[in-house]
MMTF fields as JSON, N, C-alpha, C and O atoms, coordinates in Angstrom:
{
  "mmtfVersion": "1.0.0",
  "mmtfProducer": "UNKNOWN",
  "numBonds": 399,
  "numAtoms": 400,
  "numGroups": 100,
  "numChains": 1,
  "numModels": 1,
  "chainsPerModel": [1],
  "groupsPerChain": [100],
  "chainIdList": ["A"],
  "bondAtomList": [4, 2, 8, 6, 12, 10, 16, 14, 20, 18, 24, 22, 28, 26, 32, 30, 36, 34, 40, 38, 44, 42, 48, 46, 52, 50, 56, 54, 60, 58, 64, 62, 68, 66, 72, 70, 76, 74, 80, 78, 84, 82, 88, 86, 92, 90, 96, 94, 100, 98, 104, 102, 108, 106, 112, 110, 116, 114, 120, 118, 124, 122, 128, 126, 132, 130, 136, 134, 140, 138, 144, 142, 148, 146, 152, 150, 156, 154, 160, 158, 164, 162, 168, 166, 172, 170, 176, 174, 180, 178, 184, 182, 188, 186, 192, 190, 196, 194, 200, 198, 204, 202, 208, 206, 212, 210, 216, 214, 220, 218, 224, 222, 228, 226, 232, 230, 236, 234, 240, 238, 244, 242, 248, 246, 252, 250, 256, 254, 260, 258, 264, 262, 268, 266, 272, 270, 276, 274, 280, 278, 284, 282, 288, 286, 292, 290, 296, 294, 300, 298, 304, 302, 308, 306, 312, 310, 316, 314, 320, 318, 324, 322, 328, 326, 332, 330, 336, 334, 340, 338, 344, 342, 348, 346, 352, 350, 356, 354, 360, 358, 364, 362, 368, 366, 372, 370, 376, 374, 380, 378, 384, 382, 388, 386, 392, 390, 396, 394],
  "bondOrderList": [1, 1, 1, 1, 1, 1, 1, 1, 1, 1, 1, 1, 1, 1, 1, 1, 1, 1, 1, 1, 1, 1, 1, 1, 1, 1, 1, 1, 1, 1, 1, 1, 1, 1, 1, 1, 1, 1, 1, 1, 1, 1, 1, 1, 1, 1, 1, 1, 1, 1, 1, 1, 1, 1, 1, 1, 1, 1, 1, 1, 1, 1, 1, 1, 1, 1, 1, 1, 1, 1, 1, 1, 1, 1, 1, 1, 1, 1, 1, 1, 1, 1, 1, 1, 1, 1, 1, 1, 1, 1, 1, 1, 1, 1, 1, 1, 1, 1, 1],
  "groupList": [{"groupName": "MET", "atomNameList": ["N", "CA", "C", "O"], "elementList": ["N", "C", "C", "O"], "formalChargeList": [0, 0, 0, 0], "bondAtomList": [1, 0, 2, 1, 3, 2], "bondOrderList": [1, 1, 2], "singleLetterCode": "M", "chemCompType": "L-PEPTIDE LINKING"}, {"groupName": "GLU", "atomNameList": ["N", "CA", "C", "O"], "elementList": ["N", "C", "C", "O"], "formalChargeList": [0, 0, 0, 0], "bondAtomList": [1, 0, 2, 1, 3, 2], "bondOrderList": [1, 1, 2], "singleLetterCode": "E", "chemCompType": "L-PEPTIDE LINKING"}, {"groupName": "THR", "atomNameList": ["N", "CA", "C", "O"], "elementList": ["N", "C", "C", "O"], "formalChargeList": [0, 0, 0, 0], "bondAtomList": [1, 0, 2, 1, 3, 2], "bondOrderList": [1, 1, 2], "singleLetterCode": "T", "chemCompType": "L-PEPTIDE LINKING"}, {"groupName": "ALA", "atomNameList": ["N", "CA", "C", "O"], "elementList": ["N", "C", "C", "O"], "formalChargeList": [0, 0, 0, 0], "bondAtomList": [1, 0, 2, 1, 3, 2], "bondOrderList": [1, 1, 2], "singleLetterCode": "A", "chemCompType": "L-PEPTIDE LINKING"}, {"groupName": "HIS", "atomNameList": ["N", "CA", "C", "O"], "elementList": ["N", "C", "C", "O"], "formalChargeList": [0, 0, 0, 0], "bondAtomList": [1, 0, 2, 1, 3, 2], "bondOrderList": [1, 1, 2], "singleLetterCode": "H", "chemCompType": "L-PEPTIDE LINKING"}, {"groupName": "ILE", "atomNameList": ["N", "CA", "C", "O"], "elementList": ["N", "C", "C", "O"], "formalChargeList": [0, 0, 0, 0], "bondAtomList": [1, 0, 2, 1, 3, 2], "bondOrderList": [1, 1, 2], "singleLetterCode": "I", "chemCompType": "L-PEPTIDE LINKING"}, {"groupName": "ARG", "atomNameList": ["N", "CA", "C", "O"], "elementList": ["N", "C", "C", "O"], "formalChargeList": [0, 0, 0, 0], "bondAtomList": [1, 0, 2, 1, 3, 2], "bondOrderList": [1, 1, 2], "singleLetterCode": "R", "chemCompType": "L-PEPTIDE LINKING"}, {"groupName": "LEU", "atomNameList": ["N", "CA", "C", "O"], "elementList": ["N", "C", "C", "O"], "formalChargeList": [0, 0, 0, 0], "bondAtomList": [1, 0, 2, 1, 3, 2], "bondOrderList": [1, 1, 2], "singleLetterCode": "L", "chemCompType": "L-PEPTIDE LINKING"}, {"groupName": "TYR", "atomNameList": ["N", "CA", "C", "O"], "elementList": ["N", "C", "C", "O"], "formalChargeList": [0, 0, 0, 0], "bondAtomList": [1, 0, 2, 1, 3, 2], "bondOrderList": [1, 1, 2], "singleLetterCode": "Y", "chemCompType": "L-PEPTIDE LINKING"}, {"groupName": "SER", "atomNameList": ["N", "CA", "C", "O"], "elementList": ["N", "C", "C", "O"], "formalChargeList": [0, 0, 0, 0], "bondAtomList": [1, 0, 2, 1, 3, 2], "bondOrderList": [1, 1, 2], "singleLetterCode": "S", "chemCompType": "L-PEPTIDE LINKING"}, {"groupName": "PHE", "atomNameList": ["N", "CA", "C", "O"], "elementList": ["N", "C", "C", "O"], "formalChargeList": [0, 0, 0, 0], "bondAtomList": [1, 0, 2, 1, 3, 2], "bondOrderList": [1, 1, 2], "singleLetterCode": "F", "chemCompType": "L-PEPTIDE LINKING"}, {"groupName": "ASN", "atomNameList": ["N", "CA", "C", "O"], "elementList": ["N", "C", "C", "O"], "formalChargeList": [0, 0, 0, 0], "bondAtomList": [1, 0, 2, 1, 3, 2], "bondOrderList": [1, 1, 2], "singleLetterCode": "N", "chemCompType": "L-PEPTIDE LINKING"}, {"groupName": "ASP", "atomNameList": ["N", "CA", "C", "O"], "elementList": ["N", "C", "C", "O"], "formalChargeList": [0, 0, 0, 0], "bondAtomList": [1, 0, 2, 1, 3, 2], "bondOrderList": [1, 1, 2], "singleLetterCode": "D", "chemCompType": "L-PEPTIDE LINKING"}, {"groupName": "VAL", "atomNameList": ["N", "CA", "C", "O"], "elementList": ["N", "C", "C", "O"], "formalChargeList": [0, 0, 0, 0], "bondAtomList": [1, 0, 2, 1, 3, 2], "bondOrderList": [1, 1, 2], "singleLetterCode": "V", "chemCompType": "L-PEPTIDE LINKING"}, {"groupName": "GLN", "atomNameList": ["N", "CA", "C", "O"], "elementList": ["N", "C", "C", "O"], "formalChargeList": [0, 0, 0, 0], "bondAtomList": [1, 0, 2, 1, 3, 2], "bondOrderList": [1, 1, 2], "singleLetterCode": "Q", "chemCompType": "L-PEPTIDE LINKING"}, {"groupName": "PRO", "atomNameList": ["N", "CA", "C", "O"], "elementList": ["N", "C", "C", "O"], "formalChargeList": [0, 0, 0, 0], "bondAtomList": [1, 0, 2, 1, 3, 2], "bondOrderList": [1, 1, 2], "singleLetterCode": "P", "chemCompType": "L-PEPTIDE LINKING"}, {"groupName": "GLY", "atomNameList": ["N", "CA", "C", "O"], "elementList": ["N", "C", "C", "O"], "formalChargeList": [0, 0, 0, 0], "bondAtomList": [1, 0, 2, 1, 3, 2], "bondOrderList": [1, 1, 2], "singleLetterCode": "G", "chemCompType": "PEPTIDE LINKING"}, {"groupName": "TRP", "atomNameList": ["N", "CA", "C", "O"], "elementList": ["N", "C", "C", "O"], "formalChargeList": [0, 0, 0, 0], "bondAtomList": [1, 0, 2, 1, 3, 2], "bondOrderList": [1, 1, 2], "singleLetterCode": "W", "chemCompType": "L-PEPTIDE LINKING"}, {"groupName": "CYS", "atomNameList": ["N", "CA", "C", "O"], "elementList": ["N", "C", "C", "O"], "formalChargeList": [0, 0, 0, 0], "bondAtomList": [1, 0, 2, 1, 3, 2], "bondOrderList": [1, 1, 2], "singleLetterCode": "C", "chemCompType": "L-PEPTIDE LINKING"}],
  "groupTypeList": [0, 1, 2, 3, 4, 1, 1, 5, 6, 6, 7, 1, 8, 1, 6, 6, 1, 4, 9, 1, 2, 10, 6, 11, 2, 9, 1, 3, 12, 2, 13, 2, 6, 13, 4, 7, 14, 1, 1, 0, 12, 6, 6, 2, 3, 6, 5, 6, 1, 7, 14, 1, 14, 6, 15, 7, 16, 10, 7, 3, 6, 17, 16, 7, 6, 3, 3, 3, 3, 16, 3, 3, 17, 18, 3, 10, 14, 13, 16, 15, 17, 17, 9, 6, 3, 7, 7, 16, 3, 7, 16, 7, 3, 7, 3, 10, 7, 9, 7, 16],
  "groupIdList": [1, 2, 3, 4, 5, 6, 7, 8, 9, 10, 11, 12, 13, 14, 15, 16, 17, 18, 19, 20, 21, 22, 23, 24, 25, 26, 27, 28, 29, 30, 31, 32, 33, 34, 35, 36, 37, 38, 39, 40, 41, 42, 43, 44, 45, 46, 47, 48, 49, 50, 51, 52, 53, 54, 55, 56, 57, 58, 59, 60, 61, 62, 63, 64, 65, 66, 67, 68, 69, 70, 71, 72, 73, 74, 75, 76, 77, 78, 79, 80, 81, 82, 83, 84, 85, 86, 87, 88, 89, 90, 91, 92, 93, 94, 95, 96, 97, 98, 99, 100],
  "secStructList": [7, 7, 7, 6, 6, 2, 2, 2, 2, 4, 4, 4, 6, 2, 2, 2, 2, 2, 2, 2, 2, 2, 6, 6, 1, 7, 1, 1, 7, 7, 1, 6, 6, 2, 2, 2, 2, 2, 2, 2, 2, 2, 2, 2, 2, 2, 2, 2, 2, 6, 6, 6, 7, 7, 7, 7, 7, 2, 2, 2, 2, 2, 2, 2, 2, 2, 2, 2, 6, 2, 2, 2, 2, 2, 2, 6, 6, 7, 7, 1, 2, 2, 2, 2, 2, 2, 2, 2, 2, 2, 2, 2, 2, 2, 2, 2, 2, 2, 7, 7],
  "xCoordList": [-37.075, -36.532, -37.433, -37.899, -37.808, -38.966, -38.243, -37.097, -39.079, -38.941, -38.935, -39.358, -38.805, -38.946, -40.409, -40.83, -41.316, -42.496, -43.081, -43.994, -42.678, -43.251, -42.966, -43.71, -41.558, -41.549, -41.582, -41.027, -42.151, -42.481, -44.327, -44.923, -44.7, -46.496, -46.014, -46.609, -44.936, -45.421, -44.674, -44.841, -43.836, -43.868, -44.471, -44.021, -45.748, -46.506, -47.581, -48.61, -47.361, -48.994, -48.244, -48.962, -46.984, -46.366, -46.877, -47.835, -46.59, -46.48, -47.837, -48.211, -48.811, -50.545, -50.551, -51.029, -49.696, -50.182, -49.962, -50.7, -47.993, -48.192, -48.696, -48.614, -49.328, -49.838, -51.46, -52.163, -52.044, -53.146, -53.246, -54.35, -51.801, -51.575, -51.203, -51.715, -50.234, -49.703, -51.071, -51.33, -51.82, -53.363, -54.375, -55.512, -54.161, -54.809, -53.654, -53.833, -52.874, -51.932, -52.188, -51.979, -52.836, -52.5, -51.354, -50.203, -51.813, -50.719, -49.767, -48.789, -50.246, -49.788, -48.406, -47.251, -48.764, -47.533, -47.0, -47.457, -46.149, -45.117, -43.299, -42.223, -43.634, -42.607, -42.804, -42.118, -43.894, -44.155, -45.325, -45.909, -45.067, -45.633, -44.193, -44.232, -43.144, -42.157, -41.297, -40.628, -41.735, -41.359, -41.856, -41.525, -43.35, -44.186, -43.902, -44.045, -43.613, -42.756, -42.167, -42.3, -40.857, -39.672, -39.711, -38.793, -40.719, -40.391, -41.268, -40.733, -42.163, -42.846, -41.679, -41.467, -41.05, -40.058, -38.907, -38.423, -38.692, -37.779, -38.698, -38.203, -39.309, -40.324, -40.03, -39.04, -40.989, -41.009, -39.639, -39.568, -38.821, -37.325, -36.681, -35.902, -37.068, -37.138, -37.839, -37.178, -39.279, -39.603, -39.649, -40.346, -38.693, -38.498, -36.9, -36.546, -36.243, -35.157, -35.235, -34.305, -35.858, -36.522, -37.033, -36.144, -38.154, -38.378, -37.076, -37.157, -36.029, -35.675, -34.188, -33.448, -34.406, -33.432, -34.211, -35.192, -33.685, -34.519, -33.78, -32.857, -34.872, -33.201, -33.164, -33.92, -32.057, -31.411, -33.235, -34.336, -32.608, -33.561, -33.391, -32.461, -33.786, -33.511, -32.598, -31.705, -32.832, -31.216, -30.118, -29.219, -29.891, -29.059, -28.162, -26.999, -29.008, -29.112, -28.086, -26.981, -28.69, -28.695, -27.316, -26.823, -26.657, -25.378, -24.464, -23.359, -24.304, -23.342, -22.725, -21.64, -24.357, -23.863, -23.117, -22.085, -23.586, -22.899, -21.375, -20.666, -21.193, -20.185, -19.14, -17.931, -19.548, -19.133, -18.519, -17.655, -19.452, -18.707, -17.948, -16.974, -17.624, -17.076, -15.311, -14.4, -15.207, -14.245, -14.153, -13.109, -14.994, -13.651, -13.668, -12.61, -14.628, -13.554, -12.309, -11.285, -12.168, -11.133, -9.943, -8.835, -10.045, -8.994, -8.63, -7.524, -9.705, -8.608, -7.673, -7.211, -7.284, -7.079, -6.542, -6.545, -5.633, -4.487, -3.216, -3.26, -2.296, -0.991, -0.669, -0.852, 0.036, 0.384, -0.532, -1.413, -0.139, -0.826, -2.19, -3.299, -1.177, -1.544, -2.853, -3.692, -2.821, -4.096, -5.322, -6.389, -4.794, -5.95, -6.671, -7.902, -5.76, -6.434, -7.15, -7.702, -7.026, -7.361, -9.014, -10.128, -8.973, -9.856, -11.149, -12.196, -10.662, -11.593, -12.328, -13.415, -11.596, -11.91, -13.163, -14.359, -12.602, -13.646, -14.392, -15.212, -14.624, -15.515, -16.727, -17.943, -16.243, -16.711, -17.615, -18.816, -16.579, -17.351, -18.319, -19.168, -18.664, -20.021, -21.066, -22.053, -20.441, -21.374, -22.268, -23.467, -21.693, -22.149, -23.473, -24.589, -22.812, -23.186, -24.636, -25.536, -24.663, -25.787, -26.834, -27.883, -26.55, -27.753, -28.975, -30.152, -28.538, -29.6, -28.517, -28.965],
  "yCoordList": [48.477, 48.576, 48.017, 46.891, 49.053, 48.759, 47.713, 47.642, 47.138, 45.874, 46.76, 47.907, 46.649, 47.318, 47.707, 48.813, 46.367, 46.466, 47.519, 48.186, 47.831, 48.227, 50.035, 50.821, 49.915, 51.875, 51.888, 52.887, 50.95, 51.777, 52.17, 53.151, 51.527, 52.127, 53.422, 54.477, 53.397, 54.744, 56.125, 57.255, 55.927, 56.703, 56.767, 57.504, 55.982, 56.998, 56.95, 56.685, 57.327, 57.199, 58.938, 59.928, 58.982, 61.03, 61.199, 61.959, 60.586, 61.482, 61.768, 62.634, 60.127, 61.71, 62.396, 63.467, 62.066, 63.696, 65.05, 65.955, 64.724, 66.021, 67.121, 68.299, 65.514, 65.728, 66.301, 66.863, 66.238, 66.605, 67.703, 68.142, 68.268, 69.53, 70.391, 71.51, 70.074, 70.342, 70.86, 72.048, 70.103, 70.664, 71.362, 71.508, 71.94, 72.5, 73.562, 74.232, 73.696, 75.2, 75.815, 75.199, 77.569, 78.428, 78.53, 78.105, 79.056, 78.714, 79.859, 79.975, 80.452, 81.987, 81.483, 81.787, 80.781, 80.272, 79.429, 78.286, 79.683, 79.322, 78.799, 78.555, 78.811, 77.997, 77.307, 76.4, 77.056, 76.084, 74.614, 73.553, 75.501, 74.842, 73.675, 72.515, 74.58, 74.051, 72.676, 71.651, 73.313, 72.766, 70.925, 69.807, 72.196, 69.91, 68.937, 67.725, 69.643, 68.992, 68.307, 67.207, 68.948, 68.501, 67.534, 66.717, 67.354, 66.445, 65.089, 63.98, 65.222, 64.337, 63.713, 62.503, 64.363, 63.402, 62.519, 61.428, 63.518, 62.793, 61.276, 60.238, 61.254, 59.802, 59.316, 58.586, 59.633, 59.029, 57.777, 56.665, 58.769, 58.103, 57.175, 56.348, 57.295, 56.495, 55.132, 54.105, 55.108, 54.048, 53.504, 52.589, 54.351, 53.626, 52.687, 51.654, 53.25, 52.428, 51.631, 50.838, 51.604, 50.957, 49.371, 48.52, 49.029, 48.455, 48.106, 46.906, 48.317, 48.14, 46.67, 45.769, 47.114, 46.043, 44.863, 44.772, 43.651, 42.232, 41.169, 40.516, 41.214, 39.453, 38.888, 38.938, 38.237, 36.878, 35.891, 35.92, 35.179, 33.917, 32.594, 32.794, 31.482, 30.047, 29.375, 28.723, 29.543, 29.101, 30.043, 29.501, 30.946, 31.822, 31.288, 30.892, 31.368, 31.45, 29.78, 29.579, 29.061, 27.529, 27.562, 26.466, 28.045, 27.761, 28.704, 28.224, 29.833, 30.535, 29.599, 29.393, 29.102, 27.947, 26.889, 26.563, 25.994, 24.967, 26.011, 25.915, 26.697, 27.209, 27.544, 27.313, 27.84, 27.753, 26.966, 27.23, 25.732, 24.592, 24.381, 24.416, 24.0, 23.795, 24.147, 23.319, 25.614, 26.398, 25.992, 26.376, 25.336, 24.863, 23.565, 23.211, 22.188, 21.531, 21.87, 21.335, 22.515, 22.493, 23.029, 22.508, 23.729, 24.186, 23.317, 23.376, 22.199, 20.562, 20.062, 18.944, 20.643, 19.408, 19.73, 19.255, 21.197, 21.708, 22.034, 21.971, 22.309, 21.942, 23.239, 23.526, 24.4, 25.064, 26.66, 27.377, 26.711, 27.585, 28.411, 28.507, 29.222, 30.752, 30.137, 30.963, 28.99, 28.941, 27.749, 27.303, 27.606, 27.32, 28.199, 28.172, 29.315, 30.602, 31.644, 32.684, 31.148, 32.572, 31.106, 31.597, 30.477, 30.349, 29.136, 28.56, 29.189, 29.912, 30.73, 30.479, 32.432, 33.528, 33.305, 33.595, 32.884, 32.224, 32.287, 33.117, 31.174, 30.173, 31.07, 31.03, 31.648, 32.984, 33.508, 33.25, 34.663, 35.68, 34.59, 34.245, 34.033, 32.859, 33.199, 33.934, 32.341, 31.831, 33.137, 33.176, 34.04, 35.861, 35.644, 35.124, 36.21, 36.197, 35.21, 35.605, 34.325, 33.838, 34.17, 33.937, 34.88, 35.352, 35.803, 35.572, 36.358, 37.191, 38.613, 39.556],
  "zCoordList": [71.812, 70.621, 69.865, 70.035, 68.698, 67.425, 66.475, 66.031, 66.377, 65.412, 63.625, 63.764, 63.104, 61.183, 61.088, 60.751, 61.521, 61.176, 62.124, 61.637, 63.566, 64.387, 63.251, 62.666, 63.477, 62.86, 61.639, 61.183, 60.607, 59.538, 59.976, 59.533, 60.56, 61.27, 62.073, 61.848, 63.024, 63.499, 62.599, 63.058, 61.278, 60.795, 59.77, 58.892, 59.527, 58.637, 59.022, 58.4, 60.599, 61.162, 61.446, 61.585, 61.477, 61.57, 60.798, 60.938, 59.369, 58.227, 57.579, 56.789, 58.551, 58.172, 58.639, 58.263, 60.425, 60.708, 60.068, 59.679, 60.136, 59.524, 57.906, 57.558, 57.225, 55.801, 56.582, 55.743, 57.868, 57.455, 58.545, 58.866, 59.266, 59.373, 58.156, 58.199, 56.796, 55.588, 55.495, 55.687, 55.244, 54.003, 55.15, 54.702, 56.888, 57.013, 57.383, 58.4, 56.88, 57.676, 56.208, 55.164, 56.335, 55.651, 54.361, 54.458, 53.383, 52.447, 52.139, 51.401, 52.757, 53.101, 53.91, 53.609, 54.821, 56.243, 55.528, 55.536, 54.905, 53.77, 54.61, 54.065, 55.822, 56.913, 57.027, 56.554, 57.74, 58.465, 57.298, 57.517, 56.17, 54.886, 54.21, 53.799, 54.351, 53.91, 55.254, 55.12, 56.198, 57.41, 57.722, 58.116, 56.914, 57.619, 55.93, 55.769, 55.219, 53.939, 53.912, 53.378, 54.785, 54.842, 55.809, 55.743, 56.92, 58.303, 57.209, 57.219, 56.607, 56.048, 54.851, 54.932, 53.937, 53.371, 53.849, 53.552, 54.746, 55.962, 56.218, 55.779, 56.548, 57.421, 56.161, 56.135, 54.376, 53.4, 52.799, 52.276, 53.258, 52.974, 53.748, 53.275, 55.372, 56.164, 56.181, 56.337, 56.008, 55.332, 53.707, 53.267, 52.97, 51.786, 52.282, 51.714, 53.266, 53.794, 54.661, 54.804, 55.134, 55.868, 54.97, 54.975, 54.353, 52.647, 52.6, 52.863, 52.458, 50.928, 52.306, 51.912, 53.565, 54.273, 54.335, 55.073, 53.345, 53.868, 54.132, 53.645, 55.583, 56.305, 55.204, 54.234, 55.444, 54.816, 54.581, 55.13, 53.501, 53.273, 54.027, 54.809, 54.157, 55.043, 54.465, 55.007, 53.18, 52.632, 52.768, 53.41, 52.509, 52.649, 54.198, 54.122, 55.708, 57.046, 56.89, 57.395, 56.263, 56.423, 55.522, 55.789, 54.844, 53.907, 54.411, 54.155, 55.015, 56.268, 57.535, 58.077, 57.667, 59.301, 58.717, 59.304, 57.174, 56.329, 56.584, 57.586, 55.761, 55.395, 57.057, 57.077, 57.722, 59.156, 60.375, 61.211, 60.079, 59.796, 59.357, 60.109, 57.918, 57.186, 57.56, 57.542, 57.885, 58.069, 59.658, 60.185, 60.452, 61.448, 61.465, 61.985, 61.025, 60.791, 59.899, 60.324, 58.932, 57.898, 59.419, 59.292, 60.418, 60.829, 61.72, 62.257, 62.05, 62.759, 61.63, 61.857, 60.448, 59.852, 58.966, 57.83, 59.688, 59.053, 59.753, 60.981, 59.296, 60.649, 61.186, 62.369, 59.917, 60.941, 61.878, 61.405, 62.711, 63.693, 63.406, 63.931, 61.748, 61.853, 60.275, 59.914, 59.695, 59.429, 60.179, 59.758, 61.05, 62.371, 62.833, 62.848, 63.377, 63.674, 62.715, 63.072, 61.413, 59.939, 59.829, 59.649, 59.879, 59.573, 60.753, 60.459, 61.553, 62.748, 63.162, 63.682, 62.909, 62.456, 61.166, 61.191, 60.439, 59.558, 59.828, 59.436, 60.939, 60.709, 62.009, 61.823, 62.974, 63.742, 62.739, 62.654, 61.59, 61.626, 60.328, 61.15, 59.329, 59.03, 60.145, 60.167, 61.104, 62.044, 62.415, 62.138, 62.963, 63.149, 61.598, 61.629, 60.551, 59.806, 59.524, 58.783, 60.004, 60.357, 60.54, 59.939, 61.598, 62.639, 62.03, 62.306, 61.32, 60.533, 60.103, 59.451]
}
């Protein structure tokens, strides 16, 4: 599986290849030029999408882990079984979100 950085590099390379082909294609061949332009636009959109995805920062991850630990601790402190289950599920969800 590719990382986001590797995928961006691959998409930029493919976009440059399509750009070169686009430049070398005759202006009379509109079907090919439109297809190449669509391919370049699709890759540009995917690159932008990947660049907008930012992983959680250090403090955010540790904040979620602390909240998960707090929810787990509170689960042992409350009485009703349903509140224990709810706090346990909240702790698991927060722990999962802290992974990145």
